[in-house]
C-alpha positions in Angstrom: -175.8 -42.5 105.9 -173.0 -44.3 107.7 -169.5 -44.5 106.3 -167.5 -47.5 107.2 -164.4 -47.5 104.9 -163.8 -44.4 102.8 -165.4 -41.0 102.6 -164.7 -38.4 99.9 -164.2 -34.7 100.5 -167.6 -34.0 99.0 -169.3 -36.5 101.3 -167.6 -35.2 104.4 -168.6 -31.6 103.5 -172.2 -32.7 103.0 -172.1 -34.6 106.4 -170.8 -31.5 108.1 -173.5 -29.4 106.6 -176.2 -31.8 107.6 -175.4 -31.4 111.3 -175.1 -35.2 111.8 -173.1 -36.2 114.9 -169.5 -36.3 113.7 -165.9 -36.1 114.9 -162.9 -35.7 112.6 -159.4 -36.8 113.7 -156.1 -35.7 112.3 -153.6 -38.5 112.7 -150.7 -36.9 110.8 -147.2 -37.8 112.0 -143.6 -38.3 111.0 -141.9 -41.7 111.6 -138.9 -41.2 113.8 -139.9 -37.7 114.9 -143.0 -38.0 117.1 -142.9 -34.3 118.1 -143.5 -33.3 114.5 -147.1 -34.5 114.7 -148.0 -31.7 117.1 -146.3 -29.1 114.8 -148.2 -30.4 111.8 -151.5 -30.1 113.6 -150.8 -26.6 114.9 -149.8 -25.5 111.4 -152.9 -26.7 109.6 -155.7 -29.1 110.1 -159.3 -29.6 109.0 -161.4 -27.0 110.8 -163.0 -28.6 113.9 -160.9 -31.7 113.9 -159.2 -33.3 116.9 -155.6 -34.6 116.9 -154.9 -38.3 117.4 -151.2 -38.7 118.1 -149.7 -42.1 117.3 -147.4 -42.2 120.2 -149.4 -40.4 122.9 -153.0 -41.5 122.0 -152.9 -44.6 119.9 -150.1 -46.6 121.6 -149.7 -48.0 125.1 -148.4 -45.8 127.8 -147.0 -47.0 130.1 -145.6 -49.9 128.2 -146.6 -52.2 131.0 -150.2 -51.8 129.9 -149.4 -52.9 126.3 -151.3 -55.9 125.0 -148.6 -56.8 122.5 -145.0 -56.0 121.8 -143.3 -53.9 119.2 -142.5 -50.2 118.7 -146.2 -49.1 118.8 -147.9 -51.5 121.1 -151.7 -51.3 121.4 -153.2 -50.1 124.6 -156.0 -52.1 126.2 -159.4 -51.5 124.6 -160.6 -49.9 127.9 -157.8 -47.4 127.8 -158.7 -46.5 124.2 -162.3 -46.1 125.1 -161.3 -43.8 128.0 -159.4 -41.6 125.5 -162.3 -41.4 123.2 -164.6 -40.4 126.1 -162.1 -37.7 127.2 -162.0 -36.1 123.7 -165.8 -36.1 123.5 -166.5 -38.9 121.1 -169.7 -40.8 121.7 -171.1 -44.0 120.2 -173.8 -42.3 118.0 -171.1 -40.3 116.2 -169.6 -40.9 112.8 -165.8 -40.8 113.0 -163.7 -39.6 110.1 -159.9 -40.1 110.2 -157.3 -38.6 108.0 -153.6 -37.7 107.7 -151.2 -36.2 105.2 -149.2 -39.4 104.9 -151.0 -41.6 102.4 -153.2 -43.2 105.1 -150.0 -44.5 106.9 -151.1 -43.1 110.2 -154.9 -42.7 110.1 -155.4 -46.3 109.2 -154.3 -47.2 112.8 -157.2 -45.2 114.3 -159.7 -46.6 111.7 -158.7 -50.1 112.8 -158.8 -49.3 116.5 -162.3 -48.0 116.2 -163.3 -51.3 114.5 -161.5 -53.2 117.3 -163.5 -51.2 119.8 -166.7 -52.3 118.1 -167.5 -49.0 116.4 -168.3 -49.5 112.8 -169.1 -45.9 111.8 -165.5 -44.8 111.0 -164.1 -43.9 107.6 -160.8 -42.7 106.1 -160.9 -39.4 104.2 -159.8 -40.5 100.8 -156.8 -38.4 99.7 -156.3 -37.0 103.2 -155.6 -33.4 104.0 -154.2 -32.8 100.5 -157.5 -33.7 98.9 -159.4 -31.6 101.4 -157.3 -28.5 100.7 -157.3 -29.0 97.0 -161.1 -28.9 97.1 -161.1 -25.7 99.1 -162.1 -27.3 102.4 -161.9 -25.1 105.5 -158.7 -25.4 107.5 -157.6 -24.1 110.8 -154.4 -23.6 112.8 -153.5 -23.8 116.5 -155.0 -26.0 119.1 -158.1 -28.2 118.7 -161.5 -27.0 119.7 -162.6 -28.4 123.1 -165.5 -30.8 123.3 -167.3 -31.9 126.5 -166.3 -35.4 127.7 -168.7 -38.3 126.9 -168.8 -42.0 127.8 -167.9 -44.1 124.9 -169.0 -47.7 125.5 -167.0 -50.6 124.0 -168.8 -53.1 121.8 -167.6 -56.6 120.6 -164.6 -56.3 118.4 -165.3 -56.0 114.6 -161.7 -56.8 113.6 -159.4 -59.6 114.6 -156.1 -59.1 116.4 -153.4 -61.8 116.3 -150.6 -62.2 118.8 -147.0 -63.4 118.1 -147.6 -66.9 119.3 -150.6 -67.3 117.0 -148.6 -66.2 114.0 -145.8 -68.4 115.0 -148.1 -71.4 115.3 -149.4 -70.7 111.7 -145.9 -70.7 110.1 -145.9 -73.1 107.1 -149.5 -73.9 107.5 -151.8 -73.5 104.4 -154.4 -71.7 106.4 -152.1 -68.7 107.1 -150.7 -66.1 104.6 -148.7 -63.2 106.1 -148.6 -60.0 104.0 -145.9 -57.5 104.9 -146.6 -53.8 104.2 -143.0 -52.6 104.5 -140.9 -51.3 101.6 -139.3 -54.0 99.5 -135.7 -53.2 100.7 -136.7 -53.7 104.3 -138.7 -56.8 103.5 -135.7 -58.4 101.7 -133.4 -57.4 104.6 -131.2 -55.1 102.4 -131.7 -52.4 105.0 -133.3 -51.9 108.4 -133.3 -48.4 109.8 -135.7 -49.0 112.7 -135.4 -52.5 114.1 -132.4 -54.5 115.4 -132.7 -57.3 112.9 -133.3 -57.1 109.1 -135.5 -59.5 107.1 -139.0 -60.8 107.2 -141.3 -63.5 108.7 -140.6 -66.7 106.7 -143.2 -67.3 104.0 -144.5 -63.8 104.0 -145.6 -61.9 100.9 -144.6 -58.3 100.3 -147.0 -55.6 99.3 -145.8 -52.1 100.3 -148.8 -50.1 101.6 -148.2 -47.3 99.1 -149.1 -49.7 96.3 -152.8 -49.2 97.3 -152.8 -45.5 96.2 -153.1 -43.8 92.8 -151.2 -40.8 91.7 -153.5 -38.5 93.5 -152.9 -40.2 96.8 -156.4 -41.8 96.8 -157.1 -45.5 97.0 -157.2 -47.3 93.7 -160.5 -48.5 92.3 -161.9 -51.6 94.0 -161.6 -53.7 90.8 -157.9 -52.7 90.4 -157.2 -53.6 94.0 -159.0 -56.9 93.6 -156.9 -57.8 90.6 -153.6 -56.9 92.4 -154.4 -58.8 95.6 -155.6 -61.8 93.5 -152.3 -61.8 91.8 -150.4 -61.5 95.0 -152.3 -64.3 96.7 -152.0 -66.5 93.7 -154.7 -68.9 94.8 -154.1 -68.7 98.5 -157.1 -68.5 100.7 -157.8 -64.8 101.5 -159.5 -65.9 104.7 -156.1 -66.8 106.1 -154.4 -63.5 105.4 -152.6 -61.8 108.3 -151.4 -58.3 107.8 -148.3 -56.8 109.4 -145.6 -54.2 108.9 -142.9 -52.8 111.1 -145.0 -51.8 114.1 -148.6 -52.5 113.2 -149.4 -49.1 111.7 -148.7 -49.1 107.9 -150.2 -52.7 107.7 -153.7 -51.2 108.0 -153.9 -49.6 104.5 -153.4 -53.1 103.0 -156.1 -54.5 105.3 -158.5 -51.6 104.3 -157.6 -52.1 100.6 -158.5 -55.7 100.7 -161.9 -54.8 102.2 -162.4 -52.2 99.5 -161.7 -54.9 97.0 -164.5 -57.1 98.4 -162.6 -59.5 100.6 -163.8 -60.3 104.1 -161.9 -58.5 106.9 -158.5 -60.1 107.5 -156.5 -60.3 110.7 -153.9 -57.8 112.0 -150.7 -58.9 113.7 -150.1 -55.6 115.4 -146.8 -56.5 117.1 -145.4 -56.9 113.5 -141.7 -57.1 112.6 -140.6 -55.0 115.6 -142.0 -57.6 118.0 -141.2 -60.6 115.9 -137.5 -59.8 115.5 -137.1 -59.0 119.2 -138.7 -62.3 120.3 -136.0 -64.9 121.0 -136.1 -68.1 118.9 -138.3 -66.9 116.1 -137.0 -67.6 112.5 -136.0 -64.8 110.1 -135.9 -64.9 106.3 -134.1 -62.7 103.9 -134.2 -62.1 100.2 
């Protein structure tokens, strides 16, 4: 069986026991403290998993290679494929991604796999906390080594938008921007990370944490559907564009909409950190 959105702890354990080709990635991190990710992985991770570091592995380095702006610019697809090959991931494998941050970080890798054309990738529902609560095997120290492979890119399965495309859609009925940042940042009451406070004019606000229940798992599809229907209030879901501060925490909203039965929406990966640094673009507050 192929998992393309979520996988439960029990399903992952069964997949491991089956011997099916599989690689698990720990994407845990701490915003504003990139070095903490390495310490988290060294302290505890799912046995056999690889680390996927937001800054080092899932963002463009050097910045000149970036395909968009913002604090966490995407690398070229070819660079991402080279990294997957180096860590031993091959096209026949199932990928499972997780973190200990409410899907804030692992969603980035889930989306990047889709963008690379690889459909067999799923988020571990509930993350490391759910795994440990169920008695799942954990390890400490460095990741186990895997021989290099040759991951081959396929046509993208998810749509990436650039700043000029979002700008062109401002005020048009065919575009609805959803901002995943906390309400205070969306309103412009505070801005701890970027030089300008506020949001893209006309955007709707849905903090990414609203997709999770009290256990840290995604809410039931019917509940997610009702909440997004209420948020969109009749707007065409086909025109939704997800964004956040730097293109990372937007993905849980994108994933949640798919769980709710909507077709895949677009991601503006440059997000607010690119938008507010681009001269001449409008800013709204409140």
